[in-house]
C-alpha positions, 0 to 999 in steps of 0.5 A, a space after each residue: 499499500 502507498 499513502 497519496 499525500 496533499 498538503 496545504 497550510 491549512 490541512 492535509 489531506 492523506 490517502 491509504 490507496 492499494 492500487 486504484 481503490 482508497 483504503 483510507 482516507 482522513 485530515 490532519 492539520 497542514 503542514 509546511 516544512 518551510 514554517 516548521 521545524 522538522 521537531 514540530 513536524 514529527 509531533 505532528 505525524 507521530 500525534 495524528 499520522 501514524 496512530 492512524 496507519 500503524 496497522 497498514 503495510 506502507 511500502 511507499 508516501 508520494 507527499 506533495 505540499 506547500 513549501 516543499 519547492 526545495 531540497 533542503 525542505 524535501 530531504 526533511 520531510 523524506 527523513 521525518 517519514 523514515 523516522 516514523 515508517 521505516 528507512 527502506 521506506 520509498 518517499 517521493 516529495 514535492 510541491 503542491 502545485 507540480 501535486 495540483 498539476 499532475 491532478 489536472 493535466 496527468 500527462 498533458 500540458 496547462 496552466 495549473 492554479 491553485 487558491 486555497 488559503 495561498 496561491 499558486 500558479 505554473 505552465 506544466 508540460 506534461 512531465 514538470 513544472 516549465 515555468 512558474 511566477 513566483 507566489 510570494 506569499 500573503 504579504 508579497 502576493 499570493 491574490 486571490 486566496 483565501 488569505 487574500 480575501 479573508 485579509 480584505 474583508 477584513 481590513 474593509 471591515 475595521 476601515 468602514 468600507 462595508 455596509 454597516 448591518 454587514 459589518 456588525 453580523 462580521 464582527 459578531 459572528 467571529 466575535 471580533 475586536 481590533 485588538 483581537 484581530 491585530 493579536 491575531 495578525 501581527 503576534 501570533 503565527 500562521 496569519 494567513 489561516 487565520 484571515 482565511 477563515 472568513 472566506 465563508 462569511 463571504 461565500 455566505 454574503 456574496 449577494 452583497 455588492 462589496 464582497 463579489 468585489 471583493 472576489 473577482 478584484 482578486 481573482 483578476 488580479 490573479 489572473 493580471 498578475 499569474 496567469 497573464 505571464 505565461 506565453 499563449 495562456 489564453 490558447 492554453 488550458 486552465 486548471 484550477 484546484 482548491 476549496 476557495 476555486 472549487 466554492 466561488 467556480 461560478 466568478 472564475 468563470 465568469 472572468 475567464 469568459 469575459 478574457 477569452 480563457 478557457 478553464 478545463 477542470 475546477 476541483 476542491 482538491 487533488 486527490 481524485 487525480 492525484 490516485 489517478 495519475 499514480 494508479 496509471 504510473 506503476 501499470 
């Protein structure tokens, strides 16, 4: 049996597979070796992964994650998995972006996009990532992401840029005060996760024009600053994965039509495509 994992900043989606069959499926907290220490990740996996798979014979792990684009982070995670599951374990660590691309396009080419807590994109040639516009994180980039949508919502609410009834509803629903928001954003870890948690409020109240405009303008920024930088982007198929893309798919499709782009798929997560990819690869 093998494990396929897709990890974003907020959660990790695990599937234990045998051939094309899913034996077990579950979620744990997000893992990002760019922001977390080896000790923190090891503790998380020992507590929340190992007990769920300890009775299974695991031959290999295919882990796709945020913060896994560089050799140092790949080496760290490989060592952690072998510490937990055995030194003979076959481990491949790849970026969540490559996971999205393989899931969406398999062995075909296209522009793969992630819109979740963070955002990212690449031109995928059917074998690997040929070009990537750096996402830069939620302070410098991450256009269209949950963190950016949440940041814009929170900022607009606190600066009275939204209808008073909507501001009151937002502050009450999440028990927010100015002091609490500033403390979470500037003093506590993972402010991106904190801000992204407000995306469901936008979804539930999307009939308000200011909230629709937050999503619409953020997605347009994603097209302008990311997708449009790839050669022949208007003629290249686009695919999206991530909860933000999935829940606001109608707005994504609207922008694509207006700008003459072709979206072939919008998936909530890449797992189904990754299981298909690895099953076919092993045949």
